[in-house]
C-alpha positions in Angstrom: -1.3 6.6 -12.1 2.3 6.6 -13.3 5.7 5.6 -11.8 8.8 7.0 -13.4 12.4 6.3 -12.4 15.7 7.7 -13.5 17.6 5.1 -15.7 20.7 5.4 -13.6 18.7 3.7 -10.8 18.4 0.6 -12.9 22.1 -0.1 -13.1 23.5 -3.2 -11.4 25.4 -1.1 -8.9 22.4 0.9 -7.8 19.5 -1.2 -9.0 16.0 -0.6 -7.9 13.9 -3.6 -6.9 12.5 -5.5 -9.9 9.0 -4.8 -8.7 9.6 -1.0 -9.1 11.3 -1.3 -12.4 8.5 -3.6 -13.8 5.8 -1.2 -12.7 7.6 1.9 -13.8 8.9 3.7 -16.9 12.5 4.9 -17.4 12.6 8.7 -17.6 16.0 10.1 -18.7 16.7 13.5 -17.2 14.5 13.0 -14.1 17.3 13.3 -11.6 19.2 15.9 -13.7 16.4 18.4 -13.6 14.5 17.5 -10.3 17.1 15.8 -8.1 14.8 12.8 -7.7 15.3 9.1 -8.5 11.6 8.4 -8.6 8.3 10.2 -9.5 5.0 8.7 -8.4 2.1 10.5 -10.1 -1.6 10.1 -10.0 -1.8 11.1 -13.6 -1.7 8.8 -16.6 -1.2 11.7 -19.1 0.8 13.3 -20.5 3.1 10.3 -20.8 6.7 11.3 -20.1 9.5 9.8 -22.2 12.4 12.1 -21.4 13.1 15.5 -19.8 14.9 18.2 -21.7 15.4 22.0 -21.7 12.4 22.5 -24.0 9.4 24.4 -22.6 6.9 21.7 -23.5 9.0 19.0 -21.8 9.3 21.1 -18.6 5.6 21.9 -18.6 4.6 18.2 -19.0 7.0 17.2 -16.2 5.6 19.9 -13.9 2.0 18.7 -14.4 3.1 15.4 -12.8 5.3 16.8 -10.1 2.7 19.4 -8.9 0.3 16.6 -7.9 2.8 13.7 -7.4 5.7 12.6 -5.2 9.3 13.1 -6.0 11.6 10.6 -4.2 15.4 10.5 -3.6 16.5 7.1 -2.6 19.7 6.5 -0.7 21.0 3.2 0.6 24.1 1.7 2.2 27.3 3.6 1.9 25.7 6.1 -0.6 23.5 7.4 2.2 26.6 8.2 4.3 28.6 9.6 1.4 25.7 12.0 0.6 25.7 13.6 4.1 27.3 16.8 2.7 24.9 16.9 -0.3 21.4 16.5 1.3 20.8 20.2 1.5 21.7 20.8 -2.1 19.5 17.9 -3.2 16.6 19.3 -1.3 17.0 22.7 -2.8 16.9 21.1 -6.3 13.7 19.2 -5.5 11.7 21.8 -3.6 10.8 24.1 -6.6 9.1 21.2 -8.3 6.9 20.1 -5.4 3.4 21.6 -4.9 1.3 18.9 -3.2 3.6 16.6 -1.4 7.1 17.5 0.1 10.2 16.1 -1.5 10.7 12.7 0.0 14.0 11.0 1.1 14.0 7.2 1.5 16.9 5.8 3.5 17.5 2.1 3.1 19.6 0.1 5.5 20.2 -0.6 9.2 22.6 2.0 10.7 23.8 1.3 14.2 25.8 3.5 16.6 29.2 2.0 17.4 32.3 3.0 19.3 33.1 6.7 19.4 29.7 7.5 17.8 30.8 5.9 14.5 28.1 4.3 12.3 28.1 0.5 11.9 26.6 -0.8 8.7 26.6 -4.4 7.5 28.9 -5.2 10.4 31.5 -2.7 9.4 32.4 0.4 11.3 32.5 3.6 9.2 34.3 6.9 9.6 30.9 8.7 9.5 29.5 9.8 12.8 26.0 8.6 13.8 25.0 12.1 14.8 26.2 13.5 11.4 23.7 11.3 9.6 20.8 12.2 11.9 21.8 15.9 11.8 21.6 15.9 8.0 18.2 14.1 8.0 16.8 16.5 10.7 18.0 19.4 8.5 16.1 17.9 5.6 12.9 17.8 7.5 13.4 21.3 9.0 13.6 22.8 5.5 10.4 21.0 4.3 11.3 17.5 3.2 9.8 14.1 4.3 11.7 11.0 5.2 11.0 7.2 5.3 13.5 4.7 6.6 13.3 1.1 5.3 15.4 -1.8 6.5 15.9 -3.5 3.1 15.6 -2.5 -0.5 13.1 -5.3 -1.1 10.6 -3.2 1.0 10.7 -0.3 -1.5 8.1 -2.0 -3.9 5.5 -2.1 -1.1 6.4 1.5 -0.1 5.9 2.7 -3.6 2.5 0.9 -3.8 1.3 2.6 -0.6 2.3 6.0 -2.0 0.5 5.2 -5.2 -2.7 5.1 -3.2 -1.8 8.2 -1.2 -1.1 10.5 -4.2 -4.4 9.4 -5.8 -6.3 10.2 -2.6 -4.6 13.5 -2.3 -5.4 14.5 -5.9 -9.1 13.7 -5.2 -9.1 15.7 -1.9 -6.9 18.7 -2.4 -8.3 20.3 0.8 -6.4 17.8 2.8 -3.1 18.7 1.2 -0.4 20.2 3.4 1.8 22.0 0.9 5.6 21.6 1.3 7.4 24.5 2.9 9.0 26.5 0.0 10.9 29.5 1.4 11.9 32.2 -1.0 15.5 31.7 -0.1 17.0 28.5 1.4 20.2 28.9 3.4 22.5 26.0 3.0 26.1 25.3 4.1 27.8 25.3 0.8 31.6 25.5 0.6 31.9 26.9 -2.8 32.3 30.7 -3.4 29.2 30.9 -5.6 26.8 29.4 -3.0 24.3 32.1 -4.0 23.6 30.1 -7.2 21.8 27.6 -5.0 19.6 30.3 -3.7 18.9 31.4 -7.3 17.9 27.8 -8.1 15.0 28.0 -5.7 13.2 30.5 -7.9 10.2 29.1 -9.8 11.1 27.1 -13.0 14.8 27.8 -12.6 16.5 24.8 -11.0 20.2 24.3 -10.5 21.2 23.8 -14.1 19.5 26.9 -15.4 20.7 28.9 -12.3 24.3 28.1 -13.3 23.7 29.4 -16.8 22.1 32.6 -15.5 25.0 33.0 -13.0 27.6 32.6 -15.8 25.7 35.2 -17.8 25.2 37.7 -15.0 28.1 37.1 -12.7 26.5 38.0 -9.3 23.2 37.5 -7.4 22.4 41.2 -7.6 22.9 41.3 -11.4 20.9 38.0 -11.7 18.0 39.6 -9.8 18.1 42.7 -11.9 18.2 40.6 -15.1 15.2 38.4 -14.0 13.2 41.4 -12.9 13.7 43.6 -16.0 10.2 44.6 -17.1 11.4 44.9 -20.7 11.9 41.1 -20.7 8.1 40.6 -20.1 7.6 41.7 -23.7 10.0 39.3 -25.4 8.9 37.4 -28.4 9.4 33.6 -28.5 12.8 32.6 -29.8 14.2 36.1 -29.8 16.1 36.5 -26.5 19.8 36.2 -27.0 20.0 35.1 -23.4 21.4 31.8 -21.9 19.9 28.7 -23.3 16.6 27.8 -21.8 15.7 31.2 -20.5 12.5 32.6 -21.9 9.6 34.9 -21.2 8.0 32.5 -18.7 11.0 32.7 -16.4 10.7 36.5 -16.3 7.0 36.4 -15.6 7.5 33.8 -12.8 10.3 35.9 -11.3 8.2 39.0 -11.2 5.4 37.2 -9.4 7.9 35.5 -7.0 9.5 38.9 -6.2 6.1 40.6 -5.8 6.8 43.1 -8.6 4.3 44.9 -10.9 4.8 44.8 -14.6 6.7 48.1 -14.7 8.9 47.4 -11.6 12.3 45.9 -11.3 14.3 45.1 -8.2 16.5 48.2 -8.5 13.5 50.6 -8.5 11.9 48.9 -5.6 15.1 49.0 -3.5 15.8 52.7 -4.4 12.3 53.9 -3.6 12.2 56.0 -0.4 9.2 57.0 1.6 9.7 60.7 2.6 7.8 60.1 5.7 10.6 58.0 7.1 13.1 60.9 6.8 13.4 63.1 9.9 13.4 66.9 9.7 17.1 67.2 10.3 17.9 65.0 7.3 15.6 67.0 5.1 
């Protein structure tokens, strides 16, 4: 089995417990591409050293994420400051998860104080107690799992337990309850281009690539037309002229995701009309 962690989680200001760092391997790019701080995998190979835009790198990472556990860790004030971001983090993690849902580990003791404000480490915060619980409930409604630990020192034992669990699940796939992965995830995003988050839920896209496609196409409708163009299924490797990182595999995956045949695109499907649905007066 393998434990990988994003190097940013080894900094003094957000340091993982020594037991996790000692047992794990630093994996640059883990959080950038998957939204996770930790990856617990039952696999020992292929060994991951970094995550990049390259197809081989993405494929090797996906081998681990499909059978492993992706974990986002939040503690102390960071757990509160992230309340507006939990939906976006979940959207980024979901497309990578096949066996186990994306997992959120909250660390700390959060108490309900005066006027529903959260008290942590003896200090009363401006964040409402119900706001934190509402964000965590929304995480679970949309297909994520949650664990709550009192102290960071407990994370090592928690990781060890999940090591055993992912190995057992890999050996008994019939027991797996696959994470809920809706074709479109609705989130409360303040920015105008919130549709980019929806685009990021497509297979093998992710938020970074979705932003590139969005910049290239301009709208969700044009992005869907671009991804569903049957001509793109015949592209040769390295001869695309499209945004960096977009290749034939993305068009194939989009066709399957949208339920299209090789010669169909979104526009043709939407424009098709069954004459039986048109009444005599209209005809």
